[in-house]
C-alpha positions in Angstrom: 14.7 20.1 -5.1 15.5 19.4 -1.4 14.4 23.0 -0.5 11.1 22.5 -2.4 10.4 19.2 -0.6 11.2 20.8 2.7 8.7 23.6 2.1 6.0 21.2 0.9 6.4 18.9 3.8 6.8 21.5 6.5 3.5 23.1 5.4 1.8 19.8 4.6 1.1 21.0 1.1 -0.6 18.1 -0.7 -0.5 17.8 -4.5 0.2 15.3 -7.2 3.6 15.4 -8.9 2.1 13.4 -11.7 -0.6 16.1 -12.3 2.0 18.8 -12.3 4.1 16.9 -14.9 1.0 16.3 -17.1 0.0 20.0 -17.0 3.5 21.2 -17.7 3.9 18.7 -20.6 0.7 20.0 -22.2 1.5 23.6 -21.6 5.0 23.3 -23.1 3.6 21.7 -26.2 0.9 24.4 -26.7 3.3 27.3 -26.1 6.4 26.0 -27.8 4.6 24.1 -30.5 6.9 21.1 -30.1 7.0 18.0 -28.0 9.4 17.6 -25.1 10.7 14.3 -26.4 9.5 12.2 -23.5 6.0 11.1 -22.7 4.5 12.5 -19.4 4.7 9.1 -17.6 8.4 8.8 -18.3 9.0 12.3 -17.1 7.0 11.7 -14.0 8.9 8.5 -13.1 12.3 10.3 -13.6 11.3 13.3 -11.5 9.6 11.2 -8.8 12.7 9.0 -8.5 14.8 12.1 -8.2 12.5 13.6 -5.5 12.2 10.4 -3.5 16.0 10.3 -3.0 15.8 13.7 -1.4 12.6 12.9 0.4 14.2 9.7 1.8 17.2 11.7 3.2 14.9 14.2 4.9 12.8 11.6 6.6 15.8 9.5 7.6 17.1 12.7 9.3 13.8 12.6 11.3 14.7 9.1 12.4 12.4 7.2 10.1 13.9 3.9 8.7 14.8 3.5 5.1 12.4 0.6 4.5 9.5 2.4 6.1 10.1 5.4 3.7 10.2 3.0 0.8 6.9 1.5 1.9 5.3 4.9 2.2 6.7 6.3 -1.1 6.1 3.4 -3.4 3.0 4.0 -5.6 2.6 7.6 -4.3 3.2 10.9 -6.1 2.6 13.3 -3.2 5.6 14.2 -0.9 3.4 15.4 1.9 1.3 12.2 1.9 4.5 10.2 2.0 5.8 12.1 5.1 2.5 11.7 7.0 2.3 8.0 6.1 5.9 7.3 6.9 5.5 8.9 10.4 2.4 6.9 11.0 4.2 3.7 10.0 7.3 4.6 12.0 5.1 5.0 15.1 3.7 1.4 15.0 6.2 -0.6 12.9 7.5 -2.6 15.9 4.1 -3.2 17.5 3.0 -6.9 17.5 -0.3 -6.2 15.7 1.5 -4.3 13.0 3.8 -7.2 12.3 0.7 -9.2 11.6 -0.5 -6.6 9.2 2.8 -6.7 7.3 3.0 -10.5 7.2 -0.6 -10.6 6.0 -0.1 -8.0 3.3 3.0 -10.0 2.1 1.2 -13.3 2.1 -1.9 -12.2 0.2 0.2 -10.2 -2.2 2.5 -13.1 -3.2 -0.3 -15.5 -3.7 -2.6 -13.1 -5.5 0.1 -12.4 -8.0 -1.2 -15.5 -9.8 -4.7 -14.0 -10.2 -5.9 -13.1 -13.6 -7.9 -10.2 -12.2 -9.4 -8.8 -9.0 -12.8 -9.9 -10.0 -14.7 -12.5 -8.1 -18.3 -13.6 -7.6 -19.8 -13.6 -4.1 -22.1 -16.4 -5.1 -19.0 -18.6 -5.7 -17.8 -18.3 -2.2 -18.8 -21.6 -0.8 -16.9 -22.1 2.5 -17.8 -20.4 5.7 -14.3 -19.0 6.2 -14.2 -17.3 2.8 -17.7 -15.9 3.3 -16.7 -14.5 6.6 -13.6 -13.0 5.2 -15.5 -11.4 2.4 -18.0 -9.8 4.8 -15.2 -8.5 6.9 -13.3 -7.2 3.9 -16.2 -5.1 2.8 -16.4 -3.4 6.2 -12.7 -2.9 6.6 -12.3 -1.6 3.0 -14.9 1.1 3.6 -13.3 2.1 6.9 -9.8 2.1 5.4 -10.8 4.2 2.5 -12.5 6.8 4.8 -9.3 7.0 7.0 -7.0 7.4 3.9 -9.2 10.2 2.6 -8.5 12.2 5.8 -4.8 11.1 5.9 -5.5 9.2 9.2 -3.1 6.4 8.3 -2.7 5.2 11.9 -6.4 4.4 11.9 -6.2 2.8 8.4 -3.4 0.5 9.6 -5.4 -0.4 12.7 -8.4 -1.3 10.6 -6.2 -3.5 8.4 -5.1 -5.4 11.5 -8.7 -6.7 11.8 -7.9 -8.9 8.8 -4.9 -10.7 10.3 -6.5 -13.5 12.2 -9.4 -14.1 9.7 -6.9 -14.3 6.8 -4.8 -16.8 8.8 -8.0 -18.9 9.4 -8.8 -18.6 5.7 -5.5 -20.0 4.6 -5.8 -22.8 7.2 -9.3 -23.9 6.0 -9.6 -22.9 2.4 -7.7 -24.5 -0.5 -7.0 -21.5 -2.7 -5.3 -23.4 -5.5 -8.4 -25.6 -5.9 -8.5 -28.1 -8.8 -11.8 -26.5 -9.9 -10.6 -23.6 -12.0 -13.8 -21.6 -11.2 -13.2 -21.8 -7.5 -9.5 -21.2 -7.9 -9.8 -18.0 -9.9 -12.6 -16.8 -7.7 -10.5 -17.2 -4.6 -7.4 -15.7 -6.2 -9.6 -12.8 -7.3 -10.7 -12.1 -3.7 -7.1 -12.3 -2.5 -6.1 -9.8 -5.2 -8.7 -7.4 -3.9 -7.4 -7.8 -0.4 -3.8 -7.1 -1.7 -5.1 -4.0 -3.4 -6.6 -2.8 -0.2 -3.3 -3.2 1.7 -1.5 -1.4 -1.1 -4.0 1.5 -1.1 -2.4 2.4 2.3 1.3 1.5 1.7 3.5 -1.1 0.1 3.8 -2.9 3.4 5.9 -5.9 2.3 8.8 -3.5 1.7 9.1 -3.1 5.4 11.8 -5.4 6.8 10.6 -7.2 9.9 13.0 -7.5 12.8 13.6 -11.0 14.1 11.0 -12.3 16.4 11.8 -11.9 20.1 11.8 -15.0 22.3 8.4 -14.0 23.7 6.9 -13.7 20.2 8.3 -17.0 19.2 6.8 -18.7 22.2 3.5 -17.0 21.6 3.5 -18.2 18.0 
């Protein structure tokens, strides 16, 4: 398995492990005439967990932190994507703006866990701060998706950093858990969409932030 991962990563061969498992599962059933005994999703999870252990070892040999690898690997099924993303994260993880991205991803992720869905109505956004955040979200989302499609994860992360200050202002000015259930669910729905945008790049809250330096504490 380690040799397979090495070849895939060295040549940046991109493919979905989940798709391979699904095709193999169907082929085995049609040829052998019997089932494997495990559903495709269970097989995929077991194989991916096995591969990630070896993938993690390879990336740690390249000097990439364990938590950064975890953030890159979670939710993925493509070893080459994980490597490219992990290297991009590794290059910026200690930058001040990236700390803001990680903290923002964690904050919106935790609060939006209470959302019933990621659905919300633009017409129900009543405060200036939430309207501004929604407008920015639409622009950032489009740019992030474009960067991810070309595996330009450094650019995707930089685009996400544009949300840091507006999200902070949003939380300062907008009562998310409003007593009006319509407003509350709408605001949670928008936060869930924000959380999904962050997760479309990486599971950023898995990255362990180092303690703030004295300069960073004073700046805060």
